[in-house]
N, C-alpha and C positions, 0 to 999 in steps of 0.2 A: 535147861528150862523147857517145859513142855506146854504146848498150846491146849487150851480148852476151846470148845466151840459150841455154838447153838445155831440152828437153822429154822427159819420160818417160811411159810408159804408167802410168796410175794403178792400181797393183797392190801386193801385199805385197812382192814382190821389190824394187820401186823405193823403197818407204817409207824404209828406212834410208839409202839414197843421198841422197834429198831431204832428210831430217833432217840428214845430215852437211853437205850443201852449205849449208843455211841456218845451221847452227852456225858454220861457218868463214867465211861471207860475210854479215855482219850487214847489209850494204847491199843484199842480194838480196831480191827479192820473188817469192813463189810465187803463181801463179794456177791454181786448181783448176777444171777443167771436166770434163765427162763423159768419163771414160776417159783423161784427160791432165792432167799437171801441168807447167806451163811456168814456168821460173825465169828472171827477167830480172835483170841487174845492170849498173850503169854501168861501162864500160871493161874489167873483168876479173872472171872467176869461176874459183875454184880448187876442185877436188874432190880431197880428200886420202884416200889409202888408209887411213892411220892412224886417221882419224876414223870412217870407215865400220867398220873393225875394232873400235873401241871400242864402237860401237853394237850390232853383231851378235855380238860376243864370240868371233870366230874370224878366221882369216886370210882375206883377200879379194884377189882379183886384179882390178885396175881394168878389165881387158878384159871382165869379166863384165857390167859395167854397160851395155855396148852391146847386150845382148840385149833390154833394155827401153827403149832410146834411140829416140826418134821423130825428132827433128831438133835441129839446133843452129845457132848463128850466131856466127862469130868465127874467128880463127886458132887452131889447136890446137897446143899444146906439151904433150907427154906423156912420162912415163917410168913406171917401176914404182911410184913413190910418189905421183905426182899428175898430174892432167889439168887443164890450164888453158886457158881461152878468153879471148882478148883481141883488141883491135884493134891492138896493138903487135906488130911482127914484125921 
């Protein structure tokens, strides 16, 4: 089993994204360091637009998360509703 990960700048814009990721991926672990939040998960990590919208209370375009994205590891599968990292392709 290999981990995938995604890391964001530690700021207010990233907070609801990180909260949504952890809500939708109970197997994920967030590591907070100075200026950065890295989220690791075994095999797969899914970011759902709908969950982010529930947290922020308005429409959200998943492309916006890339403004605060620092790095990631895994194959990317994305559409308008979700962004998934995995080692399956």
